[in-house]
C-alpha positions in Angstrom: -48.9 134.4 63.3 -48.9 138.3 64.3 -45.6 138.6 61.5 -47.6 136.8 58.9 -50.6 139.1 59.1 -48.2 142.1 59.5 -46.5 141.1 56.1 -50.1 140.3 54.6 -50.9 143.9 55.3 -47.6 145.5 54.1 -48.2 143.7 50.8 -51.6 144.6 50.4 -50.7 148.6 51.0 -47.9 148.6 48.2 -50.3 147.3 45.7 -52.0 150.6 46.0 -51.6 152.8 43.0 -48.8 155.3 43.8 -47.4 157.9 41.4 -44.1 157.0 40.0 -41.0 158.2 41.3 -38.5 160.9 40.1 -35.3 159.6 38.5 -32.6 159.0 41.4 -30.6 162.1 40.3 -33.5 164.4 40.7 -34.5 162.9 44.1 -30.9 163.1 45.5 -30.9 166.5 44.7 -34.0 167.5 46.4 -33.2 165.3 49.2 -29.9 167.6 49.8 -31.9 170.7 49.6 -34.2 169.4 52.2 -31.1 168.2 54.8 -29.2 171.4 54.0 -32.3 173.4 55.2 -32.6 174.7 58.9 -35.0 173.0 61.4 -37.4 175.7 60.4 -38.6 174.5 57.1 -36.7 171.4 56.8 -39.0 168.3 55.2 -37.2 165.5 56.7 -38.4 163.6 59.5 -36.0 161.2 61.3 -37.9 160.6 64.7 -38.2 157.2 63.4 -34.9 156.5 64.2 -34.4 153.9 61.1 -34.7 155.9 57.9 -36.0 159.6 57.2 -39.8 159.8 55.9 -39.5 162.5 53.5 -36.2 161.0 52.0 -35.7 159.5 48.7 -35.5 155.7 49.7 -38.6 154.2 48.5 -42.0 155.6 48.5 -44.4 157.7 50.7 -48.1 157.6 50.6 -49.4 161.1 52.0 -52.7 163.1 51.8 -53.1 166.2 50.1 -53.2 168.5 53.1 -49.8 166.6 54.9 -51.8 165.3 57.7 -51.8 161.9 57.0 -48.3 160.0 56.2 -47.7 156.4 55.6 -44.4 155.1 54.4 -43.6 151.3 54.4 -39.6 150.5 54.8 -37.1 147.6 54.7 -33.7 147.8 56.3 -30.9 145.1 56.1 -27.5 144.9 57.2 -25.3 141.9 56.2 -21.7 141.5 57.5 -18.3 139.6 57.3 -16.8 139.2 60.5 -13.2 138.3 61.5 -12.0 138.7 65.3 -8.8 137.5 66.8 -8.7 136.8 70.5 -5.4 136.7 72.6 -4.4 133.6 74.4 -5.3 134.9 77.6 -8.5 133.1 78.4 -8.1 130.3 76.2 -7.3 126.7 77.1 -5.4 125.0 74.5 -6.4 121.8 76.0 -9.9 122.4 74.9 -8.7 123.1 71.0 -10.3 126.9 71.7 -8.9 129.0 69.0 -7.4 132.8 69.1 -10.1 133.4 66.0 -13.6 133.3 67.0 -17.2 134.7 66.3 -16.2 135.1 63.0 -17.7 134.5 59.5 -21.4 135.9 58.1 -24.1 137.6 60.1 -27.3 139.7 59.5 -27.6 141.7 62.3 -30.7 143.7 61.1 -33.5 142.2 58.9 -36.1 145.2 59.4 -39.7 145.5 58.2 -41.7 148.6 59.1 -44.0 151.4 58.5 -44.1 154.9 59.8 -46.3 158.1 59.3 -48.2 160.7 60.9 -52.2 160.9 61.6 -54.2 164.2 61.6 -51.0 166.1 61.5 -50.0 165.3 65.4 -49.8 162.1 66.0 -46.5 160.0 64.8 -46.3 156.1 64.8 -43.7 153.7 63.9 -43.6 149.9 64.2 -40.5 147.6 62.8 -39.9 143.9 63.4 -36.5 142.8 63.3 -36.4 139.3 61.7 -32.5 139.0 62.4 -33.7 138.9 65.9 -34.8 136.6 68.7 -37.3 136.5 71.5 -38.3 140.4 72.3 -35.9 142.0 70.0 -38.2 140.8 67.1 -40.1 143.6 68.0 -37.2 146.5 67.3 -39.7 149.3 68.0 -43.5 149.9 68.7 -44.5 153.6 69.6 -46.8 156.7 69.3 -45.9 160.1 69.6 -48.3 162.5 70.1 -47.5 166.3 69.5 -49.2 169.0 71.4 -46.8 171.4 70.3 -43.1 171.0 69.1 -42.2 171.9 72.7 -44.2 169.6 74.3 -44.8 165.7 72.6 -45.5 162.7 74.6 -44.2 158.8 73.3 -45.0 155.8 74.3 -44.0 152.6 73.5 -40.4 150.6 72.6 -37.9 153.2 71.5 -34.4 154.6 72.2 -33.7 155.8 75.9 -32.2 159.5 75.6 -28.5 158.4 76.5 -25.2 159.0 74.5 -25.3 160.4 71.1 -24.4 157.2 69.4 -27.4 155.0 70.0 -29.6 158.3 69.3 -28.2 158.4 65.9 -30.6 156.9 63.1 -29.7 153.4 62.8 -27.6 152.8 59.5 -26.9 156.3 59.6 -23.7 156.1 61.9 -20.0 156.8 60.7 -18.8 153.4 62.1 -20.8 149.4 61.3 -20.1 148.8 64.8 -20.8 151.1 68.0 -17.9 152.0 70.3 -17.1 149.0 72.6 -16.7 151.6 75.6 -20.8 151.6 75.2 -21.5 147.7 74.5 -18.8 146.1 76.6 -19.8 144.5 80.0 -18.2 145.7 83.0 -15.8 143.7 85.0 -16.9 143.1 88.7 -14.5 141.7 91.3 -17.3 139.6 92.7 -18.4 136.1 91.5 -22.0 137.8 90.8 -22.2 136.7 86.4 -25.0 138.4 86.4 -23.9 141.4 87.2 -21.8 143.1 84.5 -24.1 146.1 83.5 -22.9 148.0 80.2 -22.7 151.6 80.1 -25.3 152.1 76.8 -29.1 151.4 77.7 -30.1 151.2 74.1 -33.9 150.5 73.3 -36.4 150.0 76.3 -40.3 149.6 76.8 -41.5 153.5 78.5 -43.2 156.7 78.0 -41.2 160.1 77.4 -42.2 163.6 77.2 -39.9 165.5 74.8 -39.7 168.6 72.4 -37.7 171.6 71.0 -37.9 175.3 71.6 -36.2 178.1 69.8 -34.5 180.0 72.4 -34.2 183.3 70.5 -36.2 185.2 67.9 -34.4 185.8 64.6 -31.7 183.0 65.3 -31.4 179.1 64.7 -30.6 178.5 68.5 -32.9 175.5 69.7 -33.0 173.7 72.8 -34.3 169.9 73.2 -35.2 167.9 76.2 -36.4 164.0 76.8 -37.1 162.8 79.8 -39.3 159.6 81.0 -39.4 156.2 82.8 -38.4 152.9 81.2 -38.3 149.3 82.2 -34.8 149.0 82.2 -34.6 145.5 81.8 -33.4 146.1 77.8 -34.5 145.5 74.4 -35.2 141.7 74.8 -37.8 141.9 77.2 -41.1 143.3 76.6 -43.4 142.3 79.4 -43.8 144.3 82.7 -41.4 142.7 85.0 -40.6 145.2 87.5 -41.5 145.3 91.4 -41.1 148.3 94.2 -37.3 148.9 95.2 -37.0 147.3 98.7 -34.2 150.1 99.7 -35.6 153.0 98.0 -39.3 152.0 98.0 -39.8 153.7 94.7 -40.3 151.5 91.5 -37.7 149.7 90.0 -37.8 151.6 86.6 -35.1 153.2 84.5 -35.1 157.2 85.4 -33.6 159.0 82.5 -33.1 161.9 80.9 -31.0 164.3 78.1 -31.1 167.9 77.5 -29.5 169.6 73.9 -28.7 172.9 72.6 -28.5 173.6 68.6 -26.9 176.7 68.0 -27.7 176.0 64.1 -30.8 174.7 64.0 -31.8 171.3 64.3 -29.4 168.5 64.7 -30.5 165.8 62.0 -30.0 162.2 63.5 -27.1 161.0 60.9 -23.0 160.8 61.4 -22.7 161.6 57.7 -25.3 161.1 54.8 -24.3 161.4 51.1 -27.3 163.5 50.3 -26.0 166.1 53.0 -22.7 167.5 51.5 -23.5 170.9 52.6 -25.0 173.0 55.2 -23.9 173.4 58.9 -25.6 171.7 62.2 -24.3 171.4 65.8 -25.1 169.9 69.4 -24.1 169.9 72.9 -25.8 167.4 75.3 -26.0 166.2 78.7 -27.8 163.2 79.8 -28.3 160.8 82.8 -30.1 158.2 84.2 -30.5 156.0 87.4 -31.7 152.1 87.0 -33.2 151.0 90.3 -32.9 147.4 90.9 -31.3 146.5 87.8 -29.1 143.3 86.6 -31.4 140.9 88.2 -32.4 143.5 91.2 -28.8 143.2 92.3 -27.6 146.5 91.7 -29.0 150.4 91.3 -26.7 151.7 88.4 -26.2 155.9 87.7 -25.3 157.1 84.4 -23.8 160.5 83.5 -22.8 161.3 79.6 -21.6 164.7 77.8 -21.6 164.8 73.8 -20.7 167.3 71.2 -21.6 166.7 67.4 -21.3 168.7 64.2 -22.0 168.6 60.5 -20.3 171.2 58.4 -20.3 170.5 55.2 -18.9 167.5 54.2 -17.4 167.1 57.7 -18.6 165.0 60.7 -17.0 165.2 64.2 -18.3 164.0 67.7 -17.0 163.3 71.3 -18.8 161.9 74.0 -17.6 161.1 77.2 -20.0 158.8 80.0 -19.5 157.4 83.4 -21.4 154.8 85.4 -21.6 154.2 89.3 -22.6 151.0 90.3 -24.0 150.0 93.9 -25.2 146.4 95.5 -28.9 146.5 96.9 -28.9 146.0 100.4 -30.0 142.3 99.9 -26.5 141.3 98.5 -24.8 142.9 101.9 -22.0 144.2 99.7 -20.8 147.6 100.7 -18.3 148.0 97.8 -19.3 150.5 94.9 -17.6 150.9 91.4 -17.1 153.6 89.2 -16.8 152.8 85.6 -16.0 155.6 82.5 -15.2 156.1 78.8 -15.7 157.9 76.1 -14.8 158.1 72.2 -14.0 161.0 69.7 -14.3 160.3 66.0 -14.5 162.5 62.6 -15.6 161.4 59.1 -15.1 163.4 55.7 -16.7 163.0 52.3 -13.8 162.5 49.9 -16.2 162.5 46.8 -20.1 162.8 47.1 -20.2 158.4 47.6 -16.9 157.8 49.3 -16.6 158.6 52.9 -13.4 158.2 55.3 -13.5 158.2 59.3 -11.0 157.5 62.4 -12.3 157.0 66.0 -10.7 156.5 69.0 -12.5 154.6 72.0 -11.5 154.8 75.6 -13.1 152.8 78.5 -11.8 152.3 81.9 -13.4 148.5 81.9 -12.2 147.3 85.3 -13.6 150.1 87.2 -11.5 153.0 89.3 -10.7 150.5 91.3 -7.8 148.7 89.4 -5.2 150.6 87.5 -5.5 149.7 83.6 -7.5 151.0 80.7 -8.6 149.9 77.4 -7.9 152.0 74.0 -9.7 151.0 70.7 -8.6 152.9 67.6 -10.3 152.4 64.5 -10.2 153.4 61.1 -13.9 153.0 58.7 -14.4 153.4 54.5 -17.9 154.2 53.5 -19.2 153.5 50.0 -22.9 154.8 49.0 -23.4 152.8 45.5 -24.9 155.6 43.5 -29.0 154.9 42.5 -29.6 151.9 44.6 -29.8 152.6 48.3 -26.6 150.4 49.3 -24.0 151.6 51.7 -20.5 149.4 51.7 -18.5 149.9 54.7 -15.5 148.1 55.9 -13.7 149.1 59.1 -10.8 147.8 61.7 -10.3 148.3 65.2 -7.7 147.3 67.4 -7.8 146.6 71.0 -4.9 148.2 72.8 -4.2 147.6 77.1 -2.4 150.1 79.2 -1.4 151.0 82.8 -2.0 147.7 84.4 -0.5 146.6 87.7 -0.4 143.1 87.0 0.1 140.6 84.0 -3.4 139.4 85.6 -5.4 142.6 85.3 -4.3 143.3 82.2 -5.3 139.6 80.9 -8.7 139.8 82.4 -9.4 143.4 81.6 -10.4 142.7 77.7 -11.6 139.2 78.4 -14.2 138.6 75.7 -13.2 141.5 73.4 -11.2 140.6 70.5 -7.9 142.3 70.1 -8.3 142.8 66.2 -11.8 143.2 64.5 -12.3 143.6 60.9 -15.8 144.0 59.5 -17.1 144.4 55.9 -20.8 145.4 55.6 -23.5 145.9 53.1 -26.7 148.0 54.0 -29.5 148.4 51.7 -32.6 150.6 52.8 -35.3 151.3 51.0 
């Protein structure tokens, strides 16, 4: 019922009279100028994590004084996937195939709206029709701005950890996130529910954040985010947490991030064909503690460091992260485990619409207790089809294994991860 009401309301609003848009070429030129501007005069608002409010996709309803803004949006990704797995873990007696999890998929089919009210309250609501359970509600938050340096956000949104996740959806260089962030860790204990991934993603919580100029007469800026989240991930939209039996504090995710931007505000993109001139750079450190996570079995601590740069047609980034997993006292397991990983990637626009990129992804998935790690090189080709907001991406990734002490360790380390992954994705945003 809620989805039907949402769709009817949006359809009614779209029938309101709006001014005709400029031609696609004029919009493209205007947006390039806005993207190239420094943070002091940029008109692009990418806070909603899906697409910019003032870009040239779709239309925006706005009051004359700019204090009220309403932008409906549509975002769709369709994929063709091919995954080939090695023989380890496959039982041929049950006709298990090397090719699995292949075919067609729709990871995102988002309908939403975002905007501003009274000049100081941002809002965003998006429904992912391709999701299931709690993931249908992709985002829902309110953000009150007391000043650019002091903002307060509450709802469901991205946790402040890792550049890869904090990039605007659809603006990433690769259609698939680094495996080192998304893959489940391997534990030498028979606790199937305890396989935390390093990345945290969307969650429900509250956050203080903002940006401020560090020095007058320069573009030096500092940003920060700090807050509390449930720590149960994007699939849970209810309050299910308790108090920690060990530490006697709420069993929540405590996380924060600090960034330095020497060339003005860094847009949350890894390459956009509307942004082929100008320079931006960001350095950041982040961390978090998830108390009684993984079915109240572990306390997970995370640290990360990031760097990213946009320089004319170039994009480059590098990131490293570490996760420490310790069991709660009720589990009666004295072992602790450390996992770490990282990636480096680079992209370049050969033409105004064609971007090429490469990535090297690394992960110590079986913890520092055992030798061996995964290395996952990948290549991508992105083509922005002119004047229709379509982005076509093709990517290939290979998963290699190195340094394992035994063949069994080597076989176990990449269970559930395909050796060869090929993806073709078509994306539309409005």
